[in-house]
N, C-alpha and C positions, 0 to 999 in steps of 0.2 A: 449467426456467426458473421464476423466481418469478412468481406472479400479479401482474398489474399493476393498479394502481388506476385508476379512471376519472379523467380531468382534472377539476381543480376550476375553478370559475368565478372568473376573476381579473380585476382591473382593468387597463387599459392595452392597448396595441397590441403584438402579438407578431410579431416577424419570424420567419419559419419556414423549414424546409428541407423541400422538397417532393419528396423521393426520386427514384425512378426517372423520374417524368414529365419532370424537368428534365435529364435526361442525366447520371446521376451518374458515368458513365465518363470524362467530360472532367476535365482538370486544373483544380483551382479557383484562379483567379488574382484573382477580385474577387467581392464579394457580388452575388447576383442581383438584390437589392432587392425581394424578393417579401414581401408581408404578407398575413395572414389579415383583418386589420382587424376582428377579433371580440374580445369580452371573454373568450372561452373560450380557455383554455391550449391550444396546439397539441401534439399527441402526437407526440413526437420519435421515431419509429422510422427510424433513418438509418444509412448505411454510414460507417465510420470511414476516415479518410484519413490517410496518413503524410506526412512532412514535404516529399515530392515531389509531393503531390497524388494519388498513387495509392491506390485503394481497397484496403483490407486484406481479404484474402480467405484464410480458414483452409484448410489442406489437408483433405482427407477424413479421418475418423477412422482408416480403414484404407487401405492402398495396394492396388495390384492384385494383389499377392501375399497380401493378407489380413494384413499386418503393421501393428500399431498406429502411427499417426503422431501426434507431439505438435502441439497447436495453436499453432504458432510463427508470429510475423509482426513486422513493424516496430511500434514504438510509434506511437500516434495522435497526430496534431498538431491542437491546438485551432485554430490559425490556418487550417488547411485544411480541418478538419471543420466547426467552427462558422463559420468564415469563408466557407463556400460560400453561406450566406445572410445572415448578419450582417455588417456593415461592421467588419471587424477593425481596419482602419486608423483609423477613427473612434474605435472603443472604445478603442484603445491611447493615445489622446491624453487620455483621462479622468484625473479627479483622483487616482485610485489608482495611476496608471501614469506620470504626467508630471513627477514631481518633478525629474527630472534635465534637463528641457527648459529652455532659457534664455529662452523667450519666453512664459512663462506667469506671470501675476501670483501672487506668493507667498501672498497673502491673509492673514487673521488668523493669527498664530502658533499652530501645533498641536503636538500631541506629537511630540517628536523620536525618532530611533533613539539609543540609548544604548550606546555602546561599553563593555562591562563586563569587567573581568578580575580576579577576587578575588585572584590571586596577587600582582599589583602594585598593588592597590587603585585600579584606574582606573574611572571612569565619566565618559565625554565625551559630551555631547549633540551629535549629528550631524544634518544636514539638507542636501540639495541645494538647498533653497529659500532658503538664506541668511537665515533668521530671526536677528535679533539674539540673541546668546548661545548660538549653535550654531556648529559648525565644519562647512564643506563637507568631505567625506572627503579629497579631494585636499589640503586644507590642512594635514592631520596626515600626509600620505604614504600614505594608504590608496587603493588602486586600486578602480575599479569592481568588478572580480572579486573582490577581498577583501571588499568591502562585501556583495556578493551572497552569498558564503559565510557571512558573519557573520549576515545578517538574512533570508535567503531563507525561513527556517522560518515567518515571518508576512508573506511578501510574495506577492501574487497572481500574480507574474510580470510580464513585460513591463518597460518602463522600462530600467534598468541591466541587467536580465536578458536583454534582447533588443536589443543594440546593432546599429547598420547593418552590413550585410555587409562594407562596405568597411573596417570597423574590426577585422574578425576576420581578421588576417593573421599569417602565420608569424613576422613580425618583431616582433609584439608579445608579450612573454614571458608575459603573463597572459591576455589574450583569445584567443591562438591555441589555448588549451586548448578552446575552445568548437568548434573544428573536430573535436573528439573528443567532448566532453560534450554538444554541442548547445547551443542557447540555451534559456533559461527563458521559454517563452511564457507569455501570460496564461492561467491555468487557470481557465476560465469556471465550472467546476462547484464551485469553492471557494464561490462565492456563490450559484450558480443550481441546485445539486443540491437536489431537493425532499425526499428522504426520508431523509437522514442517511446515505446509502451513500457516504460519503467518509471516508478514513482519513488524518487529518492527521499521525498519528505515522508512518506509512508513507511519506508525502511528506517529512516531515522527514528521515528516514533516507536517502531518496533523493537529496535535495538535498545533504545532508551527504557523501555519498559521490560528489557531482558527477555523478549520474545525471540531469542536467537534462532530457534529451530523453525519458527514460522515466518522469519523475516523475508526470505527469498520469494516464498509463495505470495506474501502480501504485496511486496514491492512490484512482482511482475505482473500484478493486476489479475492473477488467476483466482483470487478469492480474498475473503476478510477473515480476521481472527474470530473464532466462534464463541467468545465468552466475555463476561464482564471483567473477570479477574485476570490480571496479567500474569505471566510466568514469574515475574518479580515477586508478586504477592504470594504464589505458591511456594517460592523458595524461601521466602521470609517466614512463612508459617511451618516450614519443615525443619525438624531438628533431629539428628541422629541421636540414639541408634535406631529410631523408627525408620522403616523403609521408605525410600523415595517415593513420592506420589505418582501414580501411573494414570490417575483419572485426569489427564491434561486435555485442554481444549482441542477440538479439531479445527479445520478450516472450512468455511462455508465456500464452497467453490462456486464460480460462474458457470452454470451448466452449459451455457451455449459456446464455451471454449472446448468442450470435449465432443468428439464424434461418436458415431454409434458403437465404435469399438473402443471407446474411452482412450482415444488418443488425442493429443493436443498439437496444433500446428505452432511451432516455436519458430518466430522469425528471427533468426541469428545469422550472423555473418562472422567469417574468420577475421575480416579486416575492420577493425573497430572504427566506428564514425568519429570524426573529430569531436562532435558534441559530447560524446560519451567520455573522451578524454578530459574535456573542459570541466567536468564536474570536480575532479580532483585537482586539475592542473591549471586552473585560471589564475593569472597574476594581473592584478589591476592597480596601476598607479595614478590613473586619471580619474580621482574620486569625484563623484558627482554624476556626470553623464559622459561616459567615456566614447559615445558615438561621434561626439564633436572633435575628439582629440586623438583618437587611434584608428589606423587603418588595418590593425592585426599584422600577423606574420605574413611576409612576402610568399612564403611556400604555400601557405594555406589559400592566400588570395590567388596564387597560380593554378589552384585545383588539386594540390597535393593533400594527403592526409598525414597525421602524426605517425601513423605506423608505416607509411612509406619508407621513413628513416629509422624509426624506433620499432624494429622488427623483433620477431622472436620464433623459435621453433616450437615444438610441443613442450620443450623444457620451460618455456616462458621466461627464460633469461633475456629479457628485453634489452635491445641496444640502447645505451644511454647516449652515445654520439660524441663522446670527448676523445681526443687523441691520446693513444697510450691505453685505451680501455681493454684491448685484447690480454693485457697482462693481469686484468682483474677478473677476467671471465673464468668460470669453473668447468673443468672437464671431468664429469663424474664417472665411476665405475659403471653405474647403471646405463649411462649413454653409450659407453664403449660396449658394453655386453649386448645392448639392443642392436647397434650397428653390427657387431660382430655376429650376431644371429641371423641378420639379413644376408650377409656375406656367406655364411656356411649354407644357408638355404639355398642361394643361387649357384654356389660352387662347392658341391658335396665333398669334393676332394680336399679341400682346404682344411688345414689343421686348426684347432681352436686357438693356439697360441699365435699362428700366422694371421688368424682373422682378427684376433684382438689388436695386434700390432698394426695391421692394415686400417682398422676401425679407428685407432688413435690418430694415425697420420691424416686420415680423411677428416675426422672431426676437428683436429687442430687447425687445419686449412680453412675448414668452415667457420670456425671461431674468429680466425683472422680476417674474415671478411667483414667483420664488424667495423674495422678500420676504414673501410671504404665507404662507410655511412657517416663519417664525420664531415664537418665542413670541408676540410682539406681533401679528404678522400674523394668527396664527390666532385669537387671543382678543380682539384689538381691531380687527383690519382694518389695512390698510396705507396709505401716504401716497397711493397711485394710486387710492384710492377703493374697493378691494376690501372687501367686507363681512366682518365677523368670522364665526366659526362654521365654518370649515373643518374637516372630519372630525368634526363634532359638537361642536367645542370650546365650552364654556360661556363665556358672557360673563363676564369678570372684573369683579365689583362693586367690590371694594375700598372698601367703605362707610367713610367717616370717615378715609380715608387722604389725607394732605395731598399735592396734586399734585406738589409738589417732589421727592417721592421718585422719580417716574418720570423725572425730569430726571437725578437722581444716582446711581440704582441700575439695574442690569440686573435682568431678571425672575429669572435664576438666583441673585441675591444672596440672595433670600428662599426660593426654591423648590427649589434643586438642591445635590446633594450632601450630605454629612453635616451635621447640625445642629452649628453652631459650639460649641466648648468652650473651656476655658481655655488649651489649647495645640492646635497642629495634630496630626494623626495621620498615621501611615505608610499609604501605599496602594501596591498592587501592580497593575501593568496587564499586558496581554498582550504588548505590544511590548517592555517592559522586562524582564518576569520570566519570559518563555516560558510564560504561563498557556495551559493547553490541552494542554500536553505533559506527560507523566508525569515527576516529579522529586522529590527529597526534600522534605519540608514546608519552604515558604519562611517565614522569620521576620521579625521587625521590622528586624533589622540586615541582611538580605539585601540585596546591592547589585543595582541602584542604589537609593539611599535617596530616595523621593520623598514629599513631604508634601502634605497639604491640610486644609481649604480655607485659602487665603491670599487675603485680600481685597485686590485691587489695582484700579487704574483702566484701563480699556481705552482704545483709541485715540480713543474718543468722550467720554472722561472720567468715564464710568460706573463705579461700583464693582461689582465681581462676584467670584465665587470662583474661585481658579486652583489648579492642581497646580503643584509647584515642586521643582526638583532642583538641587543644587549640584554643579558640576564637581569631579572629583578626577582628578589625573594629575600625573606627573613631567614637566617640560617644560624648555625653554631660554628664558632671559631675555635679550633683545636689543634695545637702543633702547627700553625700556619696554614692549616686547611680548613676550608669552609663547606660545611654540609647543610644543603638546603632544607627547610623544614616545609612540610606539606601544608597547604592553606588551612586544613581543618585543625591542625595542630597549633598554628598561629592564632587562629581565632579563638581556640579554647584558652591559650596561654596568655593572650593579650587581653582577655575580658572585655571591658567596654572602652579600652583605649583606642582601638581602630576608629577611625571617623566613619560614621554612617551617613546614609543619604536620607533626607525627607522624601516623603512620597511626591511632592511636587518636583523635587530635584531629580528624582529617579525618573520621572515622566519626560523631564527635559533632557537628561543625560543617562539613558539606560545602560551605558557602558562604564558609568562611574570613572570619568576620565580627570576629574579634578586632582590635581597633583598634591602630593603630601608636602607639609611644611616641615621645616627642621624641628619645631616644636612638637609636631604629631609624631615624628620618627623617634624622637627622645622619649616620649611618653610610652610608645610601644615597646622600645628596648628596655625602659625601666621595668615595665610589666613583666617582660620575658626574663628579666635578670633574677627573678625569684628562684629559678632553678638554673644552676650552672654545671649540672652533672655531665652533660654532654658537650660543654664548652660555653664560651662566652657568646651572647646574642649579638648579632650584627645585621645589618640591613644592606644588601647589595642593589645598587640601581644606577643606571645612567652612567656606567663607567667607573663608579666609586663604590668604596666600602664605608659605610657609617658604622660607628661604635661609640660606646660611652667610655669616657677616661676621666676619672675623678669626678663623675657626676655630670660631666660636660660632653656635648656631642662634638665628635671630630669625624673627618672624612678625608679620604685619600684614594689613590688609585691602588688597586690590588689585582693579583693574578685572577682571582675569583670574578672579578667584574669585567674581564676582557670580553670583547664581543665574539659571536660565532658568525661565520660567513660561508656562503656557498655560492658556486658559480651560477651566473644568470646566462641563460642560453637564448631565450626568446623574449619579446617578439623580434624577428630578424627584419632589418630594414633593407630596402634595395640599395644598390650601389650610389644612386643619386642622392640618397639620404645618409650616406656613410660618413663617420667622423673623418675628416681629411679631405673631403671632395672639395671644400673651399680653399684649400691650400695648406702649407705646413703650419700655419699660425693656429689652425684648429687644436693643434696639440702644443706647439712650441711657443706660444706667445706668453708673455710674462703673466698673463691672467687666465692661461688655459685651464678649463675645468678638470682635465684628466691629471693635472698636477696640483692646481691651487684651489679647486672647490673645497668648501668646508664640509666635514663630516661631524655633525653633532650627535653625541650619545643620546638616545631618546629612551625615556622611562618615565615612571610615575613621581618624579620629584620636580621641583621648580627649575625651569630651563637653565638658570644661572648656575645651578649645581651639576650639571651635565658637563662631561669632558668633550671638548671640541679640539679637532685635528684637521689639517688639510690632506689631500689625497696623498701627496708625496710623503707626509709624515706616517700615514697609515701603512705605506709600503716599506718604511724605512730608507728612502732614498736620501742621498747627499743633497742638501738643500742648496750649497753653494754651487755645486756642479750644475744643478737643474736651472737655478736662477741665472748663472752665467751663460749657459747655453741658450736659455730664452732671450737674454739680453742681446746676444748676437743677431737674433733674428730682426732687430729693429734696423739693422745696417744691411739686411739682405737686398732690399731695392737698389741701395747705393752700390753695393758690391757687384749686383748684376749690370748696373751701368758702367762701372769701371770695368768689368769683365769684357762687355760688349765693346767699349771704347778701345781697350787694349787689343782686342780681337780685330777690330778695324784698322787700328794703327799698325798692327803687325801685317794685316793684309795689304795695307797701303805699301808698306816697305818692301813686301814680297813682290807685289805687282810692279813698283818702281824698279827693284832690281832685275825683275824679268825683262822690262821694257829695255833697260840699259844693256842688258846682256844680249837681247835680240838685236838692238842698234849697233853694238860693237861686232857682232857676227856678220851683219849686213856690210859694214865697212870693210872688213877683212876679205869678204868674198869678192868685192869689187877691186 
């Protein structure tokens, strides 16, 4: 067994699992609600439990005849193991898991999942939250199970990975597979593992093989999958009405991880380390070797962690950190009931109605604290009277900065992301480009092609930097609306008209980044025209929609081809590197990037076929007003000279009049 480090002193309350003293032999049906109420991290030396709540007990190393025995057992369940003490139900309603819930406010548009297929040149922004510019998976014919297989690599589990039991029935051709594969429970260790003993690549391989039930055990390096056939193979071979197979593979556990009482030391922390966040939240624009080009976020450099600002309670409704977020946060009946229960416990005379009312008031106040963790809340204080300086944030001076800028700009406009240049740049993200997993080097044209920074107005009318992606897909146009086709349907309908790569070209360009020509687009659309039952075939890419008209290919801008954008929050730059530090001309020159940098729609077509706009056009600003205002800055130096000259002349006049007045007063006194 590896030597275990002593617990660190951590902030926050820690829900704990108190082992044998609490009757570990019983089936875990609900959290015990036990807390240490200490800032010290609790040492988790706990038994593992399988999906049925049974304690995992390894057989002895040798049997009664002295023969060696493999340490085999069922995979452990986080819902049963962690849920023994932590409220798994409350956790599963958190922001990382609740996207498919219909009763959760969508909040400010965030990064979508992007269905990407290099062969068909597909990149479709998807989100269950219904953000404008994205598709819900069901709208393009994608089942929850297909969505899970596509994106589980960077999903923490729960949500669509853990549908209600009444939906997992033999009559559902997709979800019935979970009777074999198991559900994809929330894997708490993705975030809360403390020392890096978590193998994301192993988890990726496990979920790809549909070994959902086994994935957490494998990734946490407690053991390996104990068979040659994957759960996918078992599910493929099973057909109702035969009963689902029960002879599923065990886990071959690492015996050294278990003590004599079959307890395991889980090195976990409530405060997720930065490195754990980076697996899903890396954003890299300096393609090649970023170590030469990026200093990282100023807060991380100062020793802070992501969860210092992006906090959450047991409900896991993590603070996203934008202004006005409190209006998008949910106060559930369960949260009120739990707080009311605590109030009535401490004050037995309190009536249930009074406790519920008091609980609601307290929780609303606590939810409002999320506003103090935005840029403005930390550095300036919030509207509820909270003082600035949380986490040691320095007071933002902004000497000489006209106040109107605070009304027109977000803090991120000057302080976040790459410094604006003459054109936007390509950026890769974990969710879109599988960062964190080994793969051939990704390049500028690797799909999906995302650009930044694009300066757009948010819901409050403030200008801030955004990431932006243009959809690319083959679809059907009917009644002015375009419905995307899934890549497999395109491949089936287009037959051999889709260009394919030779083996040599695939070795050179594994991401198939060669753009489509107009002739190739025309050939595929012609092939898809064989069936117009669901509408006319079209191709959406690079801000345009391509379609056939009289046998000829035409293209033009269309609503279906509009880009999707989401706010850019990090990396935050220090004040010395903020936009505007060199003067007003950073933004108000006639060639300032925040107004005049070009934004070119990127996608799988020849660059000349993409739509290009400048930043002010993307925002819909009045060009004449912006240009005229920028033109006046050419005369600012002369204006300053004139103002100072006038001031000196006025001072001279005043001094002269003062001297004359003094001389006259002198004469009169004599």
